[in-house]
C-alpha positions in Angstrom: 9.3 -29.2 45.1 8.7 -26.3 47.1 9.1 -22.7 45.5 11.4 -20.3 47.0 10.5 -16.6 47.2 12.9 -15.7 44.5 11.7 -18.7 42.0 8.0 -17.0 42.7 9.6 -13.3 42.0 11.6 -14.8 38.8 8.2 -16.3 37.7 6.3 -13.1 38.0 8.8 -10.9 36.5 9.2 -13.2 33.6 5.6 -13.2 32.9 5.8 -9.2 33.2 8.3 -9.2 30.8 6.4 -11.0 28.3 3.2 -9.2 28.8 5.2 -5.8 28.5 7.0 -6.9 25.4 3.4 -8.0 24.1 1.8 -4.3 24.7 4.8 -2.5 23.3 4.3 -4.2 20.0 0.7 -3.8 20.5 0.7 -0.4 21.1 3.0 0.1 18.0 1.0 -1.6 15.6 -2.3 0.2 16.9 -0.4 3.5 15.9 0.1 2.2 12.0 -2.4 3.5 9.4 -2.5 2.5 6.2 -4.8 4.0 3.4 -5.0 4.0 -0.5 -6.0 7.2 -2.4 -6.7 8.0 -5.8 -3.8 9.7 -8.1 -5.3 13.1 -9.1 -4.1 16.2 -10.5 -6.9 18.1 -8.0 -4.6 18.6 -5.3 -7.5 21.3 -3.8 -9.8 18.5 -2.7 -9.0 16.2 0.3 -7.4 13.1 -0.6 -10.4 10.3 -1.2 -9.9 6.5 0.0 -10.6 4.5 -3.0 -12.9 1.3 -2.0 -14.4 0.1 -5.7 -12.5 1.5 -8.9 -13.7 0.9 -12.0 -10.7 0.2 -14.4 -10.8 -0.3 -18.1 -8.5 -2.9 -20.0 -5.2 -2.2 -21.8 -4.8 0.7 -19.2 -3.2 1.6 -16.0 -5.1 2.8 -12.7 -2.9 4.4 -10.0 -3.1 4.8 -6.3 -1.2 6.6 -3.6 -0.6 4.1 -0.6 0.3 6.1 2.4 1.9 4.1 5.6 1.6 6.3 8.9 3.6 5.1 11.9 5.9 6.7 14.6 9.3 7.8 13.5 11.9 5.0 13.3 8.8 2.3 13.1 10.1 -0.4 10.7 7.3 -2.0 8.7 6.6 -4.8 6.1 4.6 -3.8 3.0 2.8 -6.2 0.7 0.6 -6.1 -2.5 -1.7 -9.1 -3.2 -4.9 -9.8 -5.7 -7.4 -12.5 -5.9 -7.5 -14.2 -8.4 -3.7 -13.4 -8.6 -3.5 -13.7 -12.6 -5.8 -10.9 -13.8 -3.7 -7.9 -12.8 -0.1 -6.5 -12.9 1.6 -3.7 -10.8 4.7 -1.8 -9.8 5.2 -0.5 -6.6 6.9 3.0 -6.4 8.6 4.9 -3.4 7.8 8.3 -3.8 11.2 9.9 -3.0 10.5 13.6 -3.3 7.0 15.2 -4.1 7.7 14.2 -7.9 10.2 11.8 -7.9 9.5 7.9 -7.9 12.0 4.8 -7.4 10.8 1.8 -7.9 10.2 -0.6 -4.8 11.4 -4.1 -5.2 9.8 -7.2 -3.4 10.0 -7.7 -0.5 8.8 -4.4 0.5 10.6 -3.8 3.6 10.3 0.1 5.2 11.3 2.4 7.9 9.5 5.9 9.0 12.6 8.3 8.7 13.6 10.1 12.1 11.6 13.1 12.3 8.9 11.9 9.9 5.5 10.0 10.5 4.4 9.1 6.8 6.0 7.1 3.7 4.0 7.6 0.6 4.1 5.0 -2.3 2.5 5.0 -5.8 1.0 1.7 -6.8 0.8 1.5 -10.5 -1.6 -1.2 -11.7 -1.9 -2.5 -15.3 -5.0 -4.3 -16.5 -4.2 -6.1 -19.4 -5.9 -6.2 -22.7 -7.2 -9.7 -22.1 -8.4 -9.4 -18.5 -11.4 -10.7 -17.8 -14.3 -8.7 -17.1 -15.3 -8.8 -13.4 -14.0 -8.2 -9.8 -10.4 -8.8 -8.7 -9.5 -7.9 -4.8 -6.4 -5.8 -4.4 -5.3 -5.8 -1.4 -2.5 -3.5 0.2 -1.0 -5.0 3.5 1.1 -3.5 6.2 2.8 -5.4 9.0 4.3 -4.0 12.5 3.2 -6.8 14.8 0.0 -7.8 12.8 -1.3 -6.8 9.5 -3.5 -4.0 8.6 -4.9 -4.4 5.3 -6.4 -1.9 2.8 -8.6 -3.6 0.6 -9.9 -2.6 -3.0 -12.6 -4.5 -5.2 -11.1 -3.7 -8.7 -14.0 -3.8 -11.4 -12.7 -4.5 -14.5 -14.8 -2.9 -17.4 -15.4 -4.3 -21.0 -14.1 -1.1 -22.9 -10.6 -1.9 -23.8 -8.3 1.2 -24.4 -6.9 2.0 -27.8 -3.1 1.5 -27.7 -1.1 4.5 -26.7 2.3 5.1 -26.9 4.4 3.7 -23.4 5.3 6.1 -21.3 7.7 5.2 -18.2 6.3 6.4 -14.5 9.4 8.5 -13.3 7.5 10.9 -11.6 4.3 11.6 -10.0 3.3 13.9 -12.8 4.4 11.4 -15.7 1.9 9.1 -14.2 -0.6 11.9 -14.2 0.1 12.9 -17.9 0.0 9.5 -18.9 -3.3 8.7 -17.2 -5.0 11.8 -18.4 -4.0 10.7 -22.3 -5.4 7.5 -21.4 -8.7 9.1 -20.2 -8.7 11.5 -23.2 -8.3 8.4 -25.6 -11.8 7.3 -24.1 -13.8 9.8 -25.0 
């Protein structure tokens, strides 16, 4: 079968279109950043990325999850742990500088027009009977491909005494609850 100039041009155009689409997805995904920071009351210091936090049992550990991408970019956010049955967590979207709204899985998001960042609060519960040792906790974001922000959570032998339950309704309530936990350890 002989190829005509038109069929050759169509084949090249098809290949170029596939390449251009792949390049657009790749370039878009390369601009996505994901980081995990300590939730702290001290805002005077620059945020510090967390890699291996030590946590006590019967307590919460809280982290900011920051997704940076071009405006109007949609993404998928996931949280997972290994082993899977040691930690429990809730992911909250930070709606204003202080208000939290629980994000329900699956976590799909879009960077709003005029913005490049979305912030979440990852509130991790370490049960009283959690085994002492290391747990890999990962936050993942997908835009074209996965970006992973891993942590090696080190569960300590210390067990926090029972404290009154405090709902996480704002960043300030989380800070107060975590400060009370810290005081109870002294």
